[in-house]
C-alpha positions in Angstrom: 103.4 207.8 155.5 103.1 206.4 159.0 106.0 204.2 160.0 103.8 201.6 161.6 101.9 200.8 158.4 104.7 201.1 155.8 105.4 197.7 154.1 108.9 196.4 154.7 109.3 194.8 151.2 108.8 196.3 147.8 105.2 195.8 146.5 104.9 193.2 143.6 102.6 194.5 140.8 101.7 193.6 137.3 100.1 195.4 134.4 97.7 193.0 132.6 96.3 194.2 129.3 97.2 196.7 126.6 100.4 197.7 125.0 100.5 200.3 122.2 102.6 203.0 120.6 101.6 206.6 120.7 102.6 208.1 117.4 103.2 211.9 117.7 102.5 213.2 114.2 104.2 216.6 114.7 107.4 214.9 115.7 107.1 211.8 113.5 108.1 209.8 116.6 106.4 206.9 118.3 106.6 206.1 122.0 105.8 202.9 123.9 102.6 203.2 125.9 99.2 201.7 127.0 97.6 202.0 130.4 99.0 198.7 131.7 102.4 199.2 130.2 102.6 202.6 131.7 101.5 201.3 135.1 104.3 198.7 135.1 107.0 201.2 134.1 105.9 203.8 136.6 105.6 201.3 139.4 109.1 200.1 138.7 110.4 203.7 138.8 108.7 204.0 142.2 110.6 201.1 143.6 108.0 198.3 143.1 108.8 194.9 141.6 107.0 195.3 138.3 105.8 193.0 135.5 103.7 193.2 132.4 101.4 190.4 131.1 99.8 190.8 127.6 99.9 190.0 123.9 102.5 191.5 121.7 102.2 191.8 117.9 104.8 190.8 115.4 105.7 194.2 113.9 108.5 196.7 114.6 106.4 198.6 117.1 106.0 195.5 119.2 109.7 194.9 119.3 110.3 198.5 120.3 107.8 198.2 123.2 109.4 195.0 124.4 112.9 196.5 124.3 111.8 199.5 126.3 110.1 197.4 129.0 113.2 195.2 129.3 115.4 198.3 129.6 113.1 199.6 132.4 113.4 196.3 134.3 109.8 195.2 133.8 109.4 191.4 133.8 107.7 189.9 130.7 107.8 186.2 131.8 104.5 185.0 130.6 103.7 187.4 127.7 102.4 186.0 124.4 103.2 186.9 120.8 100.5 186.6 118.2 100.5 187.6 114.5 99.3 191.1 114.0 99.8 194.8 114.3 100.5 196.6 117.6 97.9 199.1 118.7 98.6 202.7 117.9 97.1 206.1 118.5 98.0 209.2 116.5 98.7 212.2 118.7 99.6 215.9 118.3 100.5 218.2 121.2 98.8 221.6 121.4 99.9 224.0 124.2 101.4 221.0 126.1 98.2 218.9 126.0 97.4 215.9 123.9 95.0 215.9 120.9 94.1 212.4 119.8 93.6 211.4 116.2 93.3 208.0 114.3 93.8 204.7 116.1 93.5 201.0 115.2 91.4 200.0 118.2 94.2 198.4 120.1 95.6 196.1 117.4 96.2 192.5 118.1 96.0 193.0 121.9 92.2 193.5 121.7 91.6 191.6 118.4 93.0 188.5 120.0 93.4 189.2 123.7 95.2 187.2 126.3 93.1 184.4 127.7 93.9 183.3 131.3 94.7 179.6 131.9 95.2 178.1 135.3 99.0 178.7 135.2 98.4 182.3 134.4 96.1 182.8 137.3 98.6 181.2 139.6 101.2 183.6 138.3 99.0 186.6 138.8 98.2 185.4 142.3 101.8 185.9 143.2 101.4 189.7 142.9 100.1 192.2 145.4 98.1 194.0 142.8 97.0 193.5 139.2 96.3 196.5 137.0 94.1 196.5 134.0 91.7 198.8 132.1 89.0 199.1 129.5 91.4 198.9 126.5 93.1 195.6 127.6 90.5 193.2 126.3 90.6 191.2 129.5 87.9 192.9 131.8 85.7 189.8 131.5 88.4 187.6 133.1 89.3 189.7 136.2 86.7 187.9 138.3 88.9 184.8 138.2 91.3 186.7 140.5 88.8 187.0 143.4 89.8 183.6 144.6 93.4 185.0 145.1 94.7 187.7 147.5 95.8 189.9 144.5 94.1 193.2 144.5 92.7 194.4 141.2 93.1 198.0 140.0 91.0 198.9 137.0 91.1 202.0 134.8 87.6 203.0 133.6 89.0 205.8 131.4 86.7 208.8 130.6 84.3 207.4 127.9 80.6 207.1 128.5 80.4 203.6 127.0 82.4 202.3 130.0 80.1 204.0 132.5 76.8 202.4 131.6 75.0 200.4 134.3 75.5 197.1 132.5 79.3 197.6 132.1 79.8 198.8 135.7 77.7 195.9 137.0 79.8 193.4 135.0 83.3 194.8 136.0 83.0 196.5 139.4 82.5 193.3 141.5 86.0 192.2 140.4 87.7 195.5 141.3 89.3 196.8 144.5 90.5 200.1 143.2 88.6 201.9 140.4 90.1 204.8 138.5 87.8 207.4 136.8 89.0 210.2 134.5 86.6 213.1 135.3 88.3 216.2 134.0 85.2 217.0 131.9 82.8 216.7 134.9 81.9 219.1 137.6 83.0 218.3 141.1 79.5 217.4 142.2 79.1 215.1 139.3 82.5 213.5 139.9 81.6 212.8 143.5 78.3 211.3 142.6 79.8 209.1 139.9 82.5 207.9 142.4 79.9 206.9 145.0 77.9 205.1 142.4 80.9 203.1 141.3 81.9 202.3 144.8 78.4 200.9 145.6 78.9 198.4 142.9 82.0 196.8 144.5 85.4 198.6 144.6 86.6 199.5 148.1 88.5 202.5 146.7 87.4 204.8 143.9 89.8 207.4 142.6 88.6 210.2 140.3 91.1 212.5 138.6 90.2 216.0 137.4 93.4 217.3 135.8 94.6 220.5 137.3 91.4 220.6 139.4 92.9 217.8 141.6 91.4 214.5 142.6 88.6 212.9 144.6 88.9 209.6 146.6 85.9 207.7 148.0 86.5 204.9 150.4 83.3 204.3 152.3 84.6 206.4 155.3 84.2 209.7 153.5 85.4 211.7 150.5 89.0 212.9 150.3 90.2 215.7 148.0 93.7 216.0 146.5 95.2 219.0 144.9 97.3 219.0 141.7 100.9 220.1 141.7 101.3 223.1 139.4 103.8 222.7 136.6 104.3 224.0 133.1 103.7 220.8 131.1 105.8 219.8 128.2 103.8 216.7 127.3 100.9 215.4 129.4 101.0 211.8 127.9 100.9 209.3 130.8 100.3 211.9 133.5 97.0 210.3 134.6 98.7 206.8 134.7 101.6 208.2 136.7 99.2 209.7 139.2 97.1 206.6 139.7 100.2 204.3 139.8 101.9 206.4 142.5 98.7 206.4 144.5 98.3 202.6 144.3 102.0 201.9 145.1 101.8 204.2 148.1 98.7 202.4 149.4 100.4 199.1 149.1 103.3 200.4 151.1 100.8 201.4 153.7 99.7 197.7 154.1 96.6 197.9 151.9 95.1 194.5 151.2 91.6 193.3 150.5 89.4 194.0 153.6 92.0 196.3 155.1 92.2 199.9 153.8 95.1 202.2 154.7 94.5 204.8 157.4 92.9 208.0 156.1 96.0 210.0 156.8 98.0 207.6 154.6 95.4 207.9 151.8 95.7 211.7 151.9 99.5 211.5 151.8 99.2 209.1 148.8 97.2 211.7 146.9 99.8 214.3 147.5 102.7 212.0 146.5 100.8 211.0 143.4 100.3 214.6 142.4 104.0 215.3 142.7 104.9 212.2 140.6 102.4 213.1 137.9 103.7 216.6 137.7 107.2 215.3 137.0 105.8 213.1 134.3 104.6 216.1 132.5 108.2 217.0 131.7 108.9 213.6 129.9 108.4 213.1 126.1 105.7 210.5 125.5 104.6 208.2 128.4 108.2 207.4 129.5 110.5 208.3 126.7 112.0 205.8 124.2 111.0 207.8 121.2 111.6 206.1 117.8 111.1 207.7 114.4 108.4 206.2 112.2 
């Protein structure tokens, strides 16, 4: 990363949205997770000042997620607790990759999602970047952050229902960095989708393709990143690790709304992200903290 653009102070970031447990049936062990939780943890591991904002349930799983986040140094200053069950997803690992089973549609986090009040918006405005995603139940509120300087990073996942024109038209204008999981698409289709999303609002569109690498569209051209080869033990969280490392690297390059990092810094961010994601493939669950269930 160029010395002239690297930020002097640690980036301040917050994951806003989902918290879940991933229940590995073959191990009978559950691990804390959720896109926004993973983002906050990985950002902290990368040296950012990290927080999480969301709704916790009142069950044992919620207590476990809270304890793990506190242990990782993630701030939970304005989180809410509401009666209900924590979101869960049942998982098995086959040849190092995840196979998803039953889930409860996000539990209380999506059944009764966080609703922003003026104090919450002021809180989020104090961060350099706010992360959210399709499973957080808060996509319709992100537009309220456009009056602040906080960048918005949104994970569109890989499901077709989140790639319809109406959904993209609703969410994209509030987004600065869009993440697309495109392992199931060809390279040409991935690039086409990334350009389509960028035309709808985000300045940066990052598309991940598993071991086929990544694609980044920024209005100046199309960049390609390569995956770092590794013999994976558990791929849970690897996509989140990649995108988090990319976003944190961009912030360190001085990224803000209306001012993209230099292309050389973006290319370096893709390489750093690939290395960080590869290391994540050696960790049980998204970031450890397994608990029998």
